[in-house]
Residue, then its C-alpha position, 0 to 999 in steps of 0.5 A: m452695334s455688335m462687332t463680329s468676326p468675318r464668318t468662314p465661307s460656307s462653300p468649299l469653293k469660296l474664300a472669305f477675302p480672296q486676293s489675286l496672287a498671279v494670273y496665267d494663260d494656262y491651267e498647268a502654270a497655275q497648278k504649278t504655282v499651287d504645287y510649289l506653294a504646297d512644297q513650301k509648306f504653305p497652307v494651300e487650303q487657302c488658295m483657289i484656281v479660278g478660270t476666267d474669260l470662258k469661251r466655247i469651242e465646238r469641233i465639227t466631227g462629221r456630216l449628218t445624213t439620214g443614214r448616219v442618224a438612223l445608224a446611230g439611233l440603231l446602235s444606241g437602241l441596241w445598247l438600251g435593249l441589251f441592258v433592259g434585256l439583261i435586267f429582265s433576264l435576271f428576274t424571269e424564269e423563261d428563256a433568257l436568250g429570247v428575252i434579250l433578243s426581243t428587247l434588242v429588237i424593241g430597243a433598236l426600233f425605239g432608237v431608230t424611230w426617236s433619232l429619225l424624228g429628232y433629226a426631222f424636227t431640225r429641218g436641215q438646220r444642223d446637218f453636222s455632228s460636233v463635240t463642244q467644250v467650255v475652256a478658260t483663257r486665263y487662270e487666276v490663283l487667289v489666296e486668302h488675304k491674311v496669307a497673301a504676303q507670305a504667298r507672294e514671298l514664297l512665289a518670288g522663289l519659283p523660277g519664272a513665277t510672276p506674282d501680281p504686284f497690284a493685288 
């Protein structure tokens, strides 16, 4: 039986033996804790902030209609056509304006067609546009076990800080 020392984690997003230092309801409070520890010359490279209890938030931004879908497809197609036209115009000796205009038209047709096809395939099951974000509802500050006691002592000096006494 060989006695080997614990290996250092291979990923920068891992600690070998993490212990909970404190748990917060918002990221700013967790960030403030780590910043305070850094100000106290604590080895913060042995800390992590982990967001837990994830939830998905979807904000509805508007109602989708065939016209709105077509307009969005037209605009994105125009951007694509402009980009392709500019690239083509760099490598051609013909009329650059003509190349750009033709790729704009082709891009616009392509964008409208694909947008309307995609919208038609939903069959009215999603007639709204939205933006989504995944957010954590709790943020836990973890520290390497060998410096956990030092971190708790330092954190006791931060006004309003609540180190986890059960960690």
